[in-house]
C-alpha positions in Angstrom: -111.0 92.1 -37.9 -107.0 92.6 -37.7 -105.7 95.6 -35.5 -104.9 99.4 -36.7 -101.5 100.6 -37.3 -101.3 102.8 -34.5 -97.3 102.3 -32.7 -98.6 100.5 -29.5 -96.8 101.4 -26.3 -97.1 98.3 -24.6 -95.3 96.6 -27.9 -92.3 99.3 -27.0 -92.3 98.2 -23.8 -92.3 94.6 -24.7 -89.3 95.8 -27.4 -87.3 97.2 -24.2 -87.5 94.3 -22.2 -86.3 91.9 -24.9 -83.2 94.0 -25.9 -83.0 94.8 -21.9 -82.7 91.0 -21.2 -80.6 90.2 -24.2 -77.7 92.9 -23.2 -77.7 92.0 -19.6 -77.2 88.4 -20.0 -74.4 89.0 -22.5 -72.6 91.4 -19.9 -73.6 89.2 -16.9 -74.7 86.1 -17.6 -74.7 84.8 -14.0 -77.4 87.7 -13.0 -79.9 86.7 -15.8 -79.4 83.1 -17.0 -82.0 83.1 -19.2 -81.8 86.7 -20.7 -81.4 85.1 -24.2 -85.2 84.5 -24.2 -85.5 88.1 -25.1 -84.9 86.9 -28.6 -87.8 84.8 -28.8 -89.6 88.0 -27.4 -88.6 89.6 -30.7 -89.4 86.5 -32.9 -93.3 86.7 -31.8 -93.7 90.6 -31.8 -92.5 90.3 -35.5 -95.0 87.4 -36.1 -97.6 89.5 -34.7 -96.9 92.7 -36.4 -96.4 91.1 -40.1 -99.0 88.7 -40.1 -101.4 91.6 -38.9 -100.0 93.9 -41.8 -99.9 91.2 -44.7 -103.8 90.2 -43.4 -104.9 93.7 -43.7 -103.2 93.9 -47.1 -105.2 90.9 -48.2 -108.1 92.3 -46.8 -107.8 95.6 -49.1 -106.5 94.4 -52.2 -107.5 90.5 -52.3 -103.6 89.6 -52.7 -99.7 90.2 -51.3 -97.8 92.5 -53.4 -94.5 90.6 -52.3 -91.8 93.1 -54.2 -93.4 96.1 -52.5 -93.7 94.1 -49.1 -89.8 92.7 -49.1 -89.0 96.4 -50.1 -90.3 97.8 -47.0 -88.7 95.1 -44.5 -85.1 96.0 -46.5 -85.6 99.6 -46.2 -86.5 98.9 -42.2 -83.7 96.4 -41.0 -80.9 96.4 -43.5 -79.3 99.7 -43.8 -78.9 99.4 -40.0 -77.5 96.1 -40.3 -75.2 96.7 -43.1 -73.8 99.7 -41.4 -73.1 97.3 -38.4 -71.3 94.5 -40.5 -69.2 97.0 -42.3 -67.9 98.7 -39.0 -67.3 95.5 -38.1 -65.4 93.9 -40.9 -63.1 96.8 -40.8 -62.5 96.6 -37.4 -61.7 92.5 -37.7 -59.4 93.5 -40.9 -57.6 96.2 -38.6 -57.6 94.9 -35.0 -58.5 91.4 -34.8 -55.5 88.7 -34.9 -55.3 86.6 -37.9 -55.9 83.5 -36.0 -59.5 84.7 -35.8 -60.2 86.5 -39.2 -61.0 83.8 -42.0 -63.6 82.3 -39.4 -65.1 86.3 -38.3 -65.1 87.3 -42.4 -66.7 83.7 -42.9 -69.6 84.6 -40.5 -69.6 88.5 -41.8 -70.3 87.1 -45.2 -73.1 84.7 -44.0 -74.6 87.4 -41.8 -74.5 89.8 -44.8 -76.5 87.0 -47.0 -78.6 86.5 -43.8 -77.6 82.8 -43.7 -75.5 83.1 -40.2 -78.0 81.1 -38.4 -77.2 77.6 -40.9 -73.5 78.6 -40.6 -74.1 78.2 -36.8 -76.0 75.3 -37.0 -73.5 73.4 -38.8 -70.9 74.3 -36.4 -72.6 73.6 -33.6 -72.9 69.7 -35.0 -69.1 70.1 -35.7 -66.9 69.1 -32.8 -63.9 71.1 -34.1 -66.2 74.6 -34.5 -68.5 74.4 -31.5 -65.8 75.0 -29.4 -64.7 78.4 -31.3 -64.8 81.7 -29.5 -67.8 83.6 -30.6 -67.6 86.2 -33.6 -68.4 89.7 -33.5 -71.4 88.9 -35.9 -72.4 85.6 -34.4 -75.9 87.6 -32.9 -77.1 87.9 -36.6 -78.4 84.7 -36.3 -81.4 85.6 -35.2 -81.9 88.4 -37.7 -81.0 85.8 -40.3 -84.0 83.8 -38.8 -86.4 86.9 -39.3 -85.2 87.7 -42.7 -86.3 84.3 -43.9 -89.7 84.4 -42.0 -90.1 87.7 -44.0 -89.8 85.3 -47.4 -91.4 82.3 -46.1 -94.4 84.1 -44.3 -96.0 85.5 -47.2 -95.3 82.5 -49.5 -97.6 80.7 -46.6 -100.4 82.9 -47.0 -100.6 83.2 -50.6 -100.8 79.4 -50.7 -103.5 80.0 -47.8 -105.1 82.3 -50.0 -104.8 79.7 -53.3 -106.6 77.1 -51.3 -109.5 79.3 -50.3 -110.1 80.4 -53.9 -109.6 76.9 -54.7 -112.0 75.3 -52.3 -114.2 78.7 -51.9 -113.2 79.1 -48.3 -113.3 82.4 -46.4 -109.9 83.7 -47.1 -109.1 84.7 -43.3 -110.0 81.2 -41.7 -107.7 79.5 -44.9 -104.9 81.9 -43.6 -105.4 81.1 -40.2 -106.0 77.4 -40.4 -103.1 77.3 -42.5 -100.9 79.3 -40.1 -102.0 77.0 -37.6 -100.8 74.0 -38.9 -97.6 75.6 -39.7 -97.2 76.6 -36.4 -98.1 73.0 -34.8 -95.6 71.4 -36.9 -92.7 73.7 -36.4 -93.9 73.2 -32.5 -93.5 69.5 -32.8 -90.2 69.5 -34.9 -88.8 72.1 -32.0 -89.4 69.6 -29.6 -87.7 66.8 -31.2 -84.7 68.3 -32.3 -84.8 70.1 -29.3 -83.7 67.0 -27.3 -82.0 65.2 -30.0 -79.6 67.8 -31.3 -79.9 71.0 -29.1 -76.9 73.0 -30.6 -78.8 72.7 -34.3 -82.0 73.1 -32.7 -81.3 76.5 -31.3 -80.7 78.2 -34.6 -82.4 76.1 -37.0 -85.2 78.5 -38.8 -87.7 75.8 -38.9 -87.5 75.3 -35.1 -88.2 79.1 -34.4 -91.0 79.5 -36.8 -93.6 78.3 -34.2 -92.6 81.2 -32.0 -93.3 83.5 -35.1 -96.6 81.5 -36.1 -97.6 81.8 -32.6 -97.8 85.7 -32.5 -99.5 85.3 -35.8 -102.1 83.3 -34.6 -102.6 85.7 -32.0 -103.2 88.7 -34.6 -106.0 86.6 -35.3 -107.7 86.6 -31.6 -110.5 88.7 -30.9 -109.3 92.0 -29.5 -111.9 92.4 -26.9 -111.1 95.9 -26.6 -114.6 97.5 -27.5 -117.0 95.1 -25.4 -115.1 94.3 -22.3 -117.1 95.1 -19.0 -115.1 96.6 -16.7 -114.9 92.9 -14.9 -113.5 91.9 -18.8 -111.1 94.6 -18.4 -109.6 93.5 -15.0 -109.6 89.9 -16.2 -107.3 91.3 -19.0 -105.1 93.2 -16.8 -104.5 90.2 -14.7 -103.6 87.9 -17.5 -101.5 90.9 -18.9 -99.6 90.7 -15.5 -99.5 87.3 -15.3 -97.9 87.2 -18.6 -95.8 89.6 -17.7 -94.2 87.8 -14.7 -94.2 84.6 -16.7 -91.2 86.0 -19.4 -89.8 87.5 -16.3 -89.7 84.2 -14.9 -88.3 82.4 -17.7 -85.2 85.0 -17.7 -84.0 83.3 -14.4 -85.3 79.8 -14.3 -84.0 78.8 -17.8 -79.9 78.9 -18.5 -77.7 77.5 -20.9 -78.1 73.7 -19.9 -81.8 73.8 -20.7 -83.1 72.0 -23.9 -84.0 75.0 -26.1 -86.2 75.8 -27.6 -88.7 73.8 -26.7 -91.6 72.9 -23.9 -89.3 75.7 -22.0 -89.6 78.7 -24.6 -93.4 78.1 -24.2 -93.2 80.5 -21.2 -91.7 83.4 -23.0 -93.6 82.7 -26.5 -97.1 82.3 -24.7 -96.7 85.4 -22.5 -95.5 88.0 -25.3 -98.6 86.4 -27.4 -100.8 87.0 -24.6 -99.7 90.9 -24.3 -99.6 91.5 -27.8 -103.3 90.4 -28.3 -104.4 91.8 -24.8 -102.0 94.1 -23.5 -102.7 97.7 -25.1 -105.3 98.8 -22.1 -103.5 97.6 -19.4 -100.8 98.5 -17.6 -98.0 97.5 -20.2 -98.9 101.0 -22.2 -98.3 103.4 -19.3 -94.8 101.1 -18.6 -94.2 101.6 -22.4 -95.1 105.3 -22.2 -92.3 106.0 -19.5 -89.5 108.1 -21.5 -86.5 105.4 -20.6 -88.5 102.7 -21.6 -89.8 104.6 -24.8 -86.1 105.7 -25.9 -85.3 101.8 -25.4 -88.0 100.5 -27.2 -87.1 103.0 -30.1 -83.4 102.2 -30.3 -83.9 98.5 -29.5 -82.9 97.4 -32.7 -79.7 99.5 -33.2 -79.1 98.4 -29.4 -79.3 94.6 -30.4 -76.7 95.1 -33.5 -74.3 97.1 -31.5 -73.4 95.6 -28.3 -72.7 92.3 -29.5 -69.6 93.4 -31.2 -68.0 95.5 -28.7 -68.8 92.6 -26.3 -66.7 90.4 -28.4 -63.8 93.2 -29.8 -62.9 94.3 -26.3 -61.3 91.1 -24.6 -60.2 90.4 -27.9 -57.8 93.7 -28.0 -57.3 93.8 -24.1 -56.6 89.8 -24.0 -58.4 89.6 -21.0 -62.2 89.0 -19.9 -64.0 91.9 -19.8 -64.1 93.5 -16.0 -67.0 95.5 -14.0 -65.8 98.7 -15.4 -65.7 97.6 -18.8 -68.8 96.4 -18.9 -70.6 99.2 -17.9 -68.4 101.3 -20.5 -69.5 98.4 -23.2 -73.1 99.2 -22.0 -72.9 103.0 -21.9 -71.2 103.0 -25.3 -73.5 100.5 -26.7 -76.6 102.9 -25.9 -74.8 106.1 -27.2 -74.0 104.4 -30.7 -77.6 103.0 -30.8 -79.3 106.3 -30.1 -77.0 108.0 -32.8 -77.6 105.1 -35.4 -81.1 105.1 -34.7 -81.5 109.1 -35.0 -79.2 110.0 -37.5 -79.3 106.8 -39.9 -81.6 104.2 -39.6 -84.6 106.5 -39.1 -83.6 109.0 -41.7 -83.0 106.5 -44.6 -86.6 104.2 -43.3 -88.6 107.8 -43.4 -86.7 109.3 -46.6 -89.4 110.5 -49.0 -88.0 110.0 -52.7 -90.4 110.7 -55.5 -91.1 107.8 -58.1 -89.2 105.9 -55.7 -90.0 102.0 -56.4 -89.9 99.0 -54.5 -87.2 97.8 -57.0 -85.3 100.6 -56.7 -85.2 99.6 -53.0 -84.2 96.2 -53.3 -81.4 97.4 -56.2 -80.1 99.9 -53.2 -79.7 97.0 -51.0 -78.0 95.2 -53.2 -75.4 97.6 -53.7 -75.0 98.4 -49.8 -74.2 95.0 -49.5 -71.2 95.2 -51.9 -68.5 97.2 -49.5 -69.3 94.2 -46.7 -68.9 91.6 -48.9 -65.6 93.3 -50.6 -64.0 93.7 -47.3 -65.1 90.0 -45.9 -64.1 88.1 -49.2 -61.2 90.3 -49.6 -59.9 90.1 -45.7 -60.6 86.3 -45.8 -58.6 85.3 -49.2 -56.0 87.1 -47.9 -55.9 85.0 -44.6 -56.0 82.1 -46.6 -53.1 83.0 -48.8 -51.1 83.5 -45.7 -52.1 80.4 -44.4 -50.8 78.5 -47.6 -47.5 80.4 -47.3 -47.4 79.2 -43.4 -48.0 75.5 -44.5 -45.1 75.6 -47.0 -42.8 77.1 -44.9 -43.7 74.9 -42.1 -43.2 71.7 -44.0 -39.8 73.2 -44.8 -38.8 73.6 -41.4 -40.2 70.2 -40.3 -38.6 68.3 -43.3 -35.2 69.0 -41.2 -36.4 68.9 -37.7 -33.2 71.2 -36.5 -32.3 70.9 -32.9 -34.1 72.3 -30.2 -37.2 72.7 -32.4 -40.5 72.1 -30.4 -40.2 69.4 -27.7 -36.5 68.9 -28.0 -36.0 71.9 -26.4 -38.0 70.9 -23.1 -36.3 67.6 -23.3 -34.6 67.1 -19.8 -31.7 65.4 -21.7 -31.3 68.2 -24.1 -28.2 70.4 -23.9 -27.3 74.2 -25.2 -31.1 74.5 -25.9 -31.6 77.4 -23.8 -35.1 78.7 -22.4 -38.0 76.4 -24.4 -39.8 79.5 -24.1 -37.5 82.1 -25.3 -36.5 80.3 -28.8 -37.4 82.6 -31.7 -40.9 81.6 -33.1 -40.0 79.8 -36.1 -43.2 77.5 -36.8 -46.0 77.2 -36.6 -47.4 80.8 -37.5 -49.7 81.3 -34.4 -52.5 83.1 -36.3 -52.6 79.7 -38.4 -52.2 77.7 -35.0 -56.4 76.9 -35.2 -55.6 75.4 -38.8 -52.9 72.7 -37.7 -54.9 70.2 -36.9 -54.4 66.2 -38.1 -56.5 65.6 -41.3 -56.7 61.6 -41.4 -60.8 61.8 -41.4 -60.6 57.7 -41.7 -59.8 57.5 -38.2 -62.7 59.8 -37.1 -66.4 59.6 -36.3 -68.0 62.5 -35.3 -71.3 63.4 -33.6 -74.2 61.6 -34.6 -72.0 58.2 -36.3 -72.1 55.3 -34.7 -69.7 53.2 -37.1 -66.0 52.6 -35.7 -63.8 53.9 -38.4 -60.5 52.5 -38.3 -57.2 54.0 -40.2 -54.2 52.1 -40.2 -50.3 53.3 -39.9 -47.4 51.0 -41.0 -47.3 48.0 -42.7 -50.8 46.1 -43.1 -48.4 42.8 -43.1 -45.0 41.9 -41.8 -44.7 44.0 -39.0 -43.3 43.6 -35.6 -46.0 44.8 -33.4 -49.9 45.7 -33.6 -51.3 47.9 -31.7 -54.7 49.7 -31.2 -54.9 53.6 -30.5 -58.2 54.8 -29.1 -59.9 57.8 -27.7 -61.5 61.5 -28.3 -60.0 64.2 -30.3 -57.2 64.2 -27.8 -56.5 60.8 -29.5 -56.7 62.3 -32.9 -54.2 65.1 -31.9 -51.7 62.7 -31.8 -52.0 61.1 -34.8 -48.7 62.3 -36.4 -47.1 61.0 -33.7 -48.4 57.6 -34.2 -47.8 57.9 -37.6 -44.0 58.5 -37.2 -43.8 55.6 -34.6 -45.1 53.0 -36.8 -43.1 53.7 -39.3 -39.9 54.2 -37.0 -40.7 50.3 -35.6 -42.4 48.6 -38.4 -45.2 48.3 -36.0 -48.8 48.7 -37.4 -51.0 50.9 -35.2 -54.7 50.8 -36.1 -56.3 54.4 -34.5 -59.8 54.9 -34.2 -61.6 58.3 -32.5 -64.6 59.5 -31.7 -66.0 63.2 -31.0 -66.4 64.0 -27.6 -66.4 60.2 -27.1 -63.9 58.0 -25.2 -63.2 54.3 -24.3 -65.2 54.0 -21.2 -68.4 52.4 -19.5 -69.3 55.5 -17.9 -72.1 57.9 -19.6 -70.5 61.1 -21.1 -72.4 63.9 -20.7 -73.0 65.5 -24.5 -75.2 68.0 -26.2 -78.5 66.1 -27.1 -79.7 62.4 -27.5 -78.5 61.8 -30.8 -74.8 62.6 -29.4 -75.2 60.7 -26.6 -77.0 57.9 -28.1 -74.4 57.5 -31.3 -71.3 57.7 -28.5 -73.0 54.9 -26.8 -73.2 52.6 -29.8 -69.8 53.6 -30.9 -68.7 52.3 -27.4 -70.4 48.8 -28.0 -69.2 48.6 -31.6 -65.5 49.5 -30.1 -66.2 46.7 -27.4 -66.9 43.9 -29.9 -64.4 45.3 -31.6 -61.8 44.6 -28.7 -63.3 41.3 -28.2 -63.1 39.9 -31.5 -59.6 41.1 -31.8 -58.4 39.9 -28.3 -55.6 37.5 -30.2 -54.7 40.8 -32.5 -53.5 43.2 -30.7 -50.4 43.5 -28.6 -51.1 46.4 -26.5 -53.9 49.2 -26.6 -53.2 53.1 -26.4 -55.7 55.0 -24.7 -56.3 58.6 -23.9 -59.1 61.0 -23.5 -59.8 64.7 -22.7 -60.4 65.9 -19.4 -62.8 68.3 -20.2 -65.7 65.6 -20.6 -68.5 65.5 -18.1 -70.0 62.5 -17.0 -73.6 61.9 -15.8 -75.6 59.1 -14.1 -73.2 58.1 -11.3 -73.6 55.0 -9.6 -74.8 55.3 -6.1 -72.1 56.2 -3.7 -70.0 57.3 -6.5 -68.6 61.1 -6.7 -67.9 62.6 -10.5 -63.8 61.3 -10.2 -64.7 57.6 -9.1 -67.3 57.5 -12.0 -64.7 58.4 -14.1 -62.0 55.5 -12.5 -64.7 52.7 -12.3 -65.8 53.5 -16.3 -62.0 53.0 -17.6 -61.3 49.9 -15.3 -64.4 48.7 -16.7 -63.8 49.4 -20.0 -60.1 47.7 -20.1 -61.6 44.5 -19.3 -63.2 44.4 -22.5 -60.0 43.2 -23.9 -56.9 40.6 -22.9 -54.4 43.3 -24.2 -52.6 45.5 -21.8 -53.2 49.1 -21.7 -51.0 52.1 -22.0 -53.0 54.8 -20.7 -51.6 58.2 -22.1 -52.0 61.0 -19.2 -53.7 64.1 -20.9 -52.3 67.1 -22.3 -52.5 70.1 -20.2 -55.4 73.0 -21.0 -54.7 76.5 -21.9 -56.3 79.6 -22.0 -59.0 80.3 -24.2 -57.2 83.0 -25.8 -54.4 81.5 -26.2 -53.5 81.6 -29.9 -54.3 85.5 -29.9 -52.0 85.9 -26.9 -49.1 84.0 -28.7 -49.8 85.9 -31.8 -49.6 89.2 -30.2 -46.4 88.0 -27.8 -45.1 85.2 -29.0 -41.6 86.4 -30.5 -41.4 89.4 -28.0 -42.7 88.2 -24.6 -43.1 84.6 -24.9 -43.4 84.0 -21.4 -46.3 86.4 -21.4 -48.7 83.5 -22.4 -49.4 80.1 -21.5 -50.6 78.7 -17.6 -49.2 78.2 -14.6 -48.8 74.4 -14.2 -51.2 74.3 -11.5 -53.7 75.8 -13.7 -53.1 73.7 -16.5 -53.2 70.3 -15.0 -56.1 71.1 -12.7 -58.4 68.8 -14.8 -58.9 65.3 -13.7 -58.7 62.2 -16.3 -58.9 59.1 -13.8 -56.1 57.3 -15.8 -53.2 57.2 -12.9 -56.1 56.0 -10.3 -57.3 53.4 -12.9 -53.8 52.0 -14.0 -53.5 51.4 -9.9 -56.3 49.3 -10.0 -55.3 47.1 -13.0 -52.6 44.6 -13.5 -52.5 44.9 -17.1 -52.3 48.7 -17.4 -49.3 51.0 -17.3 -49.3 54.9 -17.2 -47.7 57.4 -20.1 -46.9 60.6 -18.8 -45.8 63.2 -21.3 -46.5 66.3 -19.1 -42.9 67.1 -18.8 -42.6 67.4 -22.5 -45.6 70.1 -22.1 -44.7 71.7 -18.8 -41.7 72.9 -16.9 -41.9 72.8 -12.8 -43.9 75.9 -12.7 -45.5 76.8 -15.9 -47.5 75.4 -19.2 -45.9 77.1 -22.1 -47.8 78.3 -25.2 -44.6 78.3 -27.1 -41.8 75.4 -26.7 -39.0 75.6 -28.9 -40.2 78.0 -31.3 -43.3 76.1 -31.9 -47.2 76.8 -30.9 -48.0 74.1 -28.8 -52.1 74.6 -28.7 -54.3 75.2 -31.7 -57.1 76.2 -29.3 -57.7 75.8 -25.3 -57.5 71.9 -25.2 -55.8 70.3 -28.7 -52.3 70.3 -29.3 -50.9 71.4 -32.6 -49.9 68.6 -35.0 -46.5 70.3 -35.6 -46.1 70.3 -31.7 -47.1 66.6 -32.0 -44.5 66.1 -34.9 -41.6 67.3 -32.5 -42.9 65.6 -29.5 -43.5 62.0 -31.7 -39.3 60.8 -31.0 -40.0 61.5 -27.1 -43.4 59.9 -27.1 -41.8 56.9 -29.1 -39.4 56.1 -26.0 -42.0 56.5 -23.6 -44.4 54.0 -25.3 -41.6 51.6 -25.8 -40.8 51.9 -22.1 -44.5 51.0 -21.3 -44.5 48.3 -23.6 -41.1 46.7 -21.8 -43.2 47.2 -18.5 -46.0 45.7 -19.8 -43.8 42.5 -21.2 -44.8 43.3 -24.4 -41.5 43.9 -25.2 -38.4 42.6 -23.8 -36.7 44.2 -21.3 -33.7 46.1 -22.1 -30.5 44.8 -20.9 
């Protein structure tokens, strides 16, 4: 028989532990690197309690009242979540820079509709989306998974009841059997996807279902509370203690590099399931009865909702990483907000007794309550999109004229009358739209998981004077506007191929999961085949790559930098064409766009980085060129940095669209200067005749 309705103090202790671990992880990740497993603890608790509730209803009525169940869940969870989303949406509208608003509003909409986890799963395999700053509603991914579980579990149980009636089986055994099958299938899929595509696996409902399912299976296990001998109670107490230690240990041994969920998630999930089934008569009940723990367990849901928007919003407003004092203030503020939200709003709405209140009324009320959130978010997003289109038109008008001292021209050593390149008034691009200012030549691009070598062509397909091949990762793609200009100006044909997070090297690039790594290796193999079969076609190869990509599988005796250099040198031997190695552009700060949006006109020198910071990453190009007699170095750093700084705004143009990628607008202003350097490099390689 499934257990009763009594509020168990041991479960409150688990809730307190789960939310505390998540909050501490978000504020002090170095102290508790695996604190995110608190979410998994919540999943198992939900699976246990909801399966228990539905099984008792089947026992009592022989069926499940779907509308009644869904209405109860909506009344329990949605008022508080919609309140947080509404406050967050209004805050985004009035306090968040426009450069972030469109994405923030989109994620608020996804959260209000409880599909946030799938949006984030999609972004995790989108190379351009994966590096986005977290939004203020990103934590709603777990609530989306829970809501989808609340929709799916009753359906699974109804299928089990149908099977039991069809084959004249005991309904409890049928429910248990179907639940075991679904749980096992989800676990196997979780193991596969956690290795193949960790970013997608982390957010997918299908890879998380086994955690809820194991909680549900635990609800069917014998309670052992009546017949236990003293020795039996001791065994259960020891098991609960071991389970608690297992959960705590997982919070320290698991970290962001762990393939998760998967085998690693077994630690917190199984530990939680053991406590849920047999923890009631143990020390966990005493822990849960302690006043601070009881209060934390009571407000755990609201605390989870409120803490994250504070953590995200404060650095956006202050434009600096959270300080220790700010973290403590956020923690205190989140606790106060959570207590007020729980006692003054969440619980009154949940327990408000309304005569003749029907399930349909509750569900209808929830839909009405969603309207303010969706109106604010949709309106905000539409406004930002309208501003973006106006900015695109304004930028196009300026770029058609290419006025003197615009963009890279202002920092050119031979420029006259341009003054300080950072002090030019901001004309284009509006920094609020810089994140969208990327090239759109998709024919040149292969995203994660794609093995095909996609090649696009700039310039004439026949009758050209030179045939070049440009290759690399997204930093090659960032230069597409310049390549387009160079090809047209010189009557050259430039073929271009790029891959997300993957470039021309024989070294093993450290990527997120087996799918990304295997597709990169296959793309590199296809690239090598293409170069070998076109040896007599290309006059030279232009190659660049980001310095932020990691390297694995270092040969014995070589360090990271030496492995990078060797990978480049070995790759360049795959073609007889000479190589122009283009030094990577500097990196900016993670809040660059927001800083420029706020201070770009009034105080442009406030943003950007020191030259030492911007250029601190190693790309290996100079060292590889020194080891090759068919390569030369092309360095555009003097068009990104002064002697001391790498500005975020040069000649009235935003230089970066994120921390490492250039805006297409700045690249368009850079094109004439890159053209001159490419020509000089080709003369150095004897591809072009030496100037008289």
